[in-house]
N, C-alpha and C positions, 0 to 999 in steps of 0.2 A: 667149140666149146664155147659159151657164152660170156661175154666180158661185162662186168659190173660197170655202169655209168656215173663218171664223175660227176655229182650233180654242180659242184663248185666251178668246174672248169666249165661247165656249160653256162654258169651264170656269170663267169667272167667273159664269157665270148657275148652273151647277149648284152653287159655291160659295156664292151668296147663298139657293140655296134650303136648303142644308143647313143654312147659319150662322143659318136662321130658329128651327131647332129646337134648335142646339147652343149652350150658353154656359158659359164657365167661372165658377166661384167661389173664393173662397177656400180650401174644403175640396177640391174637385175643380175644378183648373185647367184650361185648354184647352191640349192641345199641337197647335199648327199647324205644318202642313208646306207649305214653297215649294220648288219644284223646278225649277232653271234648265237649260239644256243642260250645263252644265259643273259646277255646285255644286248641294248642298242646304242648306237652311236650316230650323231648328225652333227655336220659339218657346215657351215654356210663358207662359201667360198667364191674368191676374185681369180678367174682363169688367167685374164690377163696380167696381173700382177703376179698370180701363182701364190698367193696369200688366204691363208685361212683365217677368215673375218672373227667368227666367234664358233662355240662349237658347245656340244650339251651330250651328255650321256647316260647311263644309268650307275655309272663308275663314281660322279660327282657326290661329295659329302652331302650338300642341301638337298639333291634330287633321291638320296639312299632313305633321306627322311621321310621323304614325300609319298615314297614307293612301297615302304613297308609295308606287308600283306596283302598288297595286290598281285591281280596278274601280270604277266607281260606283256600282255594286249594294254591293259590300264597303265600299266609303267611307259610302254612305250609313248602314250596319248600324253602323260604329264613330260617326258623327256620334248616332245613335240613343242609342247607349251611354252615350255623352258626356252627351248632355241627360239621360238617366236618372241618370245619378250625380249630377249637378247638384243634380236635383229631388230626389233622398233626401238629399243634402247638407241640402236646405231642409226636409226633414221633411214632402216632399211624396210622398204613397205612391199616390194615385191620381190619375189624368187623363182628360179626355174626348179621345180622338183627333178631330180635325180635318184629314179628308186634302185640304183644301183644293180640293176639285174633281175632284180627280186619280182615276184608278180605284185600289183598292187591290190593286196589284200592283207587281212590280217594285222599284223605291228607295223608293217609299212604305212598301212592305209592309217593305221591309230597316229602315225606321226605327222602323218599329213592333216587330219584332222585338228590334233593338239594345235599345229602352227597356224592352221586359220583361225581357232578360239582367240588364238592371242594377237591377232590383227594382219599376219601376212596372206598376202594375195599370189595365187599361183597362176 
């Protein structure tokens, strides 16, 4: 009998493998991406203190207005840009990108591109 592969379980396995190597500090926090079917969420995290410094998602009221009528990839770019602007406002210039076990393509890449446009360095 053929068993169906649990893709989320595989993603979580990849995520934990990558997280062994990536940590966010106060100087270079970690920019974590979570992608659901309809929305995308970004957090900038200081792992030493265990604190989320800022976040952005397609669920926020001001972002919802900006992404009206856009594709999911374009919406992800807007979310990355908003997260980058919030980070730059907190005087964060460099971050470590945590793709969350997802492939670096599509919406995840669009988040990174939007953050770069806002002035963040990876």
